[in-house]
N, C-alpha and C positions, 0 to 999 in steps of 0.2 A: 236791754236785751239780755236774755239769759245766756251765760257762757259756760261750757263744759269742757273738761279735760278729757280727751279721748285718745285711744292708742291706735296708730296707723299700722299699715300692713308690715312695715319692717320693724315693728316693735317700738318705734319712737312715738312720742306723745305730741300732741298739738292741742290748739284751743279751737273749739267749735261755737259758733254763734247759732244757737237752736233756732231762733226765729227765721233766719235766712237759710238754714242747712248749709252753712258755708264754713269752711275751716281756714286757719291761717296757713296751713301747709296741706299738701295732698294726702288724702286718706290712704293712697296706695303706697306711702312711705315718706314721712316728713324729711328725714336726713337724706334718703335716696334722691328726692327731688332737688333739694338744695344742692347736693353735690354735682348732680347731673346738669342743672340748668345754670346755677350761678358760679359754682366752681369750675367744672369742666369747660363749659362753653362761654364763660365770662372771664373770670380771673386768669385761669391757666391758658386759655386761648390768647387773651391780651398779652399775657406775660411772655409767651412764646413768640409773639411778634416783635418783642422788645428785647430779645436775648442779648443783643449787642451791649446793653447796658445794665449790668446786674445790680447796680447800686441805686437805679432810679426810684424815685417816690411815685407811687400809684395812687391817684385820687379816685375814690369811689363814692357814688351817691346811691343810697338804698331808698326805694320808694316803698315804704311799709316796713319800718324797723321791727315792729311786731314782737316776737318771742326772742329776738336777738340770735337766732340760729344761723342766719346767713353771716352775720358779723363774727360769730364764734368760730365758724369754719374758716372764714377769710383770714382771721388772726392766725389760726393754726397753719393754714397754707403759706402765709407770709413768712412765718418762721422757717418752713422748709425751703421756700424760695429765696431766702435772705433779701426779702423786699421790704421797704418801708411803705406802710399803707397810711393814707389819710382818709378817714372813713366818716361820712356824714349820713346818719340815718334819720330820715323824716317820718314822723307819725303824728297823726292827729289826736289819737286816742290811746295813750300808752297802756301797755299791759301792766297789770298790778303785780307787785312783788309776790304776793301770796300765790298768784297763778304761775309765776316763773318757778317758784320753788316746787311746784308739783311736776314739772317737766323732767325728763330723764336723759338730757343731752349730754350732761357730763359723764354719766355712767356709761353711755353707749359710744361717745366720741373720745373723751380723754379725761380720765379722772385726775391726772396730773394738772390739768388746767381749771380745776374747780374754782380756785380763788379768782382767776381771770374771768371766767363767766359770770361769777357774781359781781365782779367790778363793773362789767359791761352794763349791768342793770342798776347798780348802786351809784354809778357816777352821775353828777347832776346834769339836768337838761340845760340846754342853751350855753354850754361851756365846754370848749375843747378840753379833753382829758387825755393823758398818756396812759394807756392801759398797759403796754409793754414798751420796751425800748424802740420797737419798730412798728407800733400800732397806736395811732391817735384817733380817738372817737369824739365826735360831736353829735349829740342827739338834739334834733330840733322839733319841737311840738308845734306843727302847723298844718294847713291844708296844702295838699300838692299844687293847687292852683296858685299858691302864694310864693312858690319858688321863683326867684328873680335872678339868680346868678347866670353869668355868661361865660362860656368857653373855660369851664373850671374842672370838669371831671373827665377822666379816661374811661371809666366804666360806670354805667347805671344798672343796678339790679331792680327791675321794675317787678315788684312783688305785691301789687295791690290786690284787693279782693277782686273776685272775678267780675266780668262784664254782666253777668246775669243778675247780680245783686247790686252793683255799683257801675252802671254804664257810663256815667259822667266822668269816670276815672280813665276811660279808655278812648277819649275822643281826639280830634285833631288839635284842639286847643291845648290839651294836656301834653301831647307829643311834641307840640311846637315849643313848649317850655323844656321838655326834655332835649330836644334838638339844640336849642340855645344853650343849655347847661353843658353840653358835651363839648369837649375839645375836638379839633379836627382829628380824624381817624379814631375817635372814640367809639365805644360799642355800648349797646343797650341789649340786655338779655331778659327774656320773660318766659314764663311757663305757657303762656296763651299762644294759640295758633289760629285764632278766629280770623276769618277773611276780612271782617270789618276792622280788626285791629291792624292787620298787615296793611290794608288800604290807608288807614289814617296815618300810620308811620310814613308810608311812601309819599303821601300828600304834603307832608311837611319837609321832605327832602332826604329822608333817610333811606339808605339801600338795605333792603330786607331779604333775608335768607331764611328758608325753612330748614330745620334740623330735626333729626330723630328726637322724639320726646322722652321724658323720664318714664318709669313704670306707670302704666295706667293711661298714658297719652301717646297718641301716634306722633305728634309733632310739637315743636316749640319754635320760637322766633328769636333771631339775632339781628339787630339793626345796626348799621354802621354810619357814621357821619363822615363821609369821604371828604378829603380835601378838595378844594375847588379844581386843582390841576388833575384830579383823578376822575371827575365827573364828565 
């Protein structure tokens, strides 16, 4: 399928799959969406819940590593928060390095982190790598349905292609895998607010809330795996 580099409304670039008319990030602003959905309502929300322990390690699973934008923003936020992050990014079809080189995230986010952004993409797949002193990354090339870990992650960034083009990624079967992968009181955040997605999450035991969406979207979803004592 033909892939193009396009510029979104906030000036940041993303990759478009022409045949699907689908993008890796919102056309209303790639960086804006990532900051709103995954940083504000994911990492920062979870970190605020755990302020009593500023040195804890946070385990994050990203569903759709893609351009590395979410990982890059998380690494920078981890430095600000003084948190250690163990980050696993799952991607069935990795973005090519020549595509990454056409993106302008370094220029728009932090030119001082240029080498770090490059390292996110150059580090080998299937091997945990220390990107910085407080950010470890493991990129796994696999289908989401093949994730088998249990009770391992505090946060899941669910950033798969939309249900319009890949409905099989937004089913109860997939969200059951996500539920199992989360620790108790772990959270999953996604840009989607579809009713069918919310119902699929609820069906597997997640507690779901609607939140204001990023630019161009009215709502988004955040789901929590409550401890048994809280259910």
